C-alpha positions in Angstrom: -0.1 0.1 -0.1 1.4 3.3 -0.7 -0.1 6.6 0.7 0.3 10.1 -0.6 0.3 13.9 0.7 -0.6 14.4 4.0 -4.3 12.1 3.2 -2.6 8.8 1.8 -4.7 7.1 -0.3 -4.8 2.7 -0.2 -4.8 1.0 -2.7 -4.8 -3.4 -2.7 -2.5 -5.1 -5.0 -2.8 -8.5 -5.0 1.0 -10.2 -6.1 -0.2 -13.8 -7.6 3.2 -15.6 -7.7 1.2 -19.1 -7.0 2.9 -20.4 -10.1 6.7 -20.0 -9.0 5.6 -21.8 -5.8 4.1 -25.2 -8.6 7.7 -25.4 -10.5 9.7 -25.2 -7.5 7.3 -27.8 -6.6 7.4 -30.4 -9.1 10.6 -30.1 -9.4 11.3 -31.1 -6.0 8.2 -33.9 -6.0 11.1 -35.1 -9.3 14.2 -35.5 -7.4 12.0 -37.3 -4.4 11.9 -40.9 -2.9 9.0 -43.1 -1.8 9.1 -41.5 1.3 9.2 -38.0 0.6 6.5 -38.4 -2.3 3.3 -38.3 -0.8 3.5 -35.1 1.0 4.7 -33.6 -2.4 1.9 -35.2 -4.9 -0.6 -33.2 -2.1 1.3 -29.7 -1.6 1.7 -30.0 -5.8 -2.2 -30.2 -5.7 -2.6 -27.3 -3.2 -0.3 -25.1 -4.3 -2.1 -25.6 -8.1 -5.7 -24.8 -7.0 -3.8 -22.0 -5.8 -2.5 -21.4 -9.4 -5.9 -21.8 -10.5 -7.9 -19.1 -8.6 -9.0 -16.1 -10.9 -8.9 -12.5 -10.3 -12.2 -12.3 -8.1 -11.5 -15.8 -6.3 -8.4 -13.9 -4.8 -10.2 -10.7 -4.2 -13.2 -12.6 -2.1 -10.6 -14.2 -0.1 -9.1 -11.1 1.0 -12.5 -10.0 1.4 -13.7 -12.8 3.6 -10.4 -13.1 5.5 -10.7 -9.5 7.3 -14.5 -9.7 8.0 -13.7 -13.2 9.9 -10.9 -12.1 11.4 -13.5 -8.7 13.4 -15.7 -11.8 13.7 -18.3 -10.0 11.2 -20.5 -13.0 9.5 -22.9 -10.4 7.6 -23.1 -9.8 4.4 -19.6 -8.6 2.4 -21.5 -5.6 1.4 -23.2 -4.1 4.6 -22.0 -0.6 5.2 -20.8 -2.2 8.6 -18.4 -4.2 6.1 -17.0 -1.6 3.9 -16.0 0.1 7.5 -14.2 -3.5 8.9 -12.5 -3.5 5.5 -11.5 -0.2 6.2 -10.6 -0.3 9.6 -7.9 -4.0 8.6 -6.4 -1.7 5.3 -6.0 2.0 7.4 -5.9 4.5 4.2 -8.2 2.5 1.6 -10.6 4.0 -0.2 -14.2 3.9 0.3 -14.4 3.1 -3.5 -12.2 0.1 -3.5 -13.5 -1.0 -0.4 -17.1 -1.4 -2.2 -15.4 -2.7 -5.4 -13.7 -5.7 -3.6 -16.8 -5.6 -1.3 -19.1 -6.2 -4.6 -15.9 -9.0 -5.5 -17.1 -11.1 -2.4 -20.5 -10.9 -2.9 -20.0 -11.8 -6.8 -18.3 -15.4 -6.3 -20.7 -15.9 -3.5 -23.7 -16.0 -5.2 
């Protein structure tokens, strides 16, 4: 998050590098002994699932995690949820918080 001037505005940048982890895990799996293979195969499957997530999936997960962290269980696009999101990410603009919340609701629909 980056701010400017007296009134910093936060933007959320979602970095997706699960494909790097998948590549590293596949290399490790190729060199693994029989005792390591089951765990590495499971790790590859989990990393592949993370790599397959869409941008909407990532944004929705971020919103749900922030709301769960404060114990909020209502609709992700409610006024209370927007307030919690902005508290979780100080400086997050109202418009950005609303867009992120709408992403989460759209994903859940």
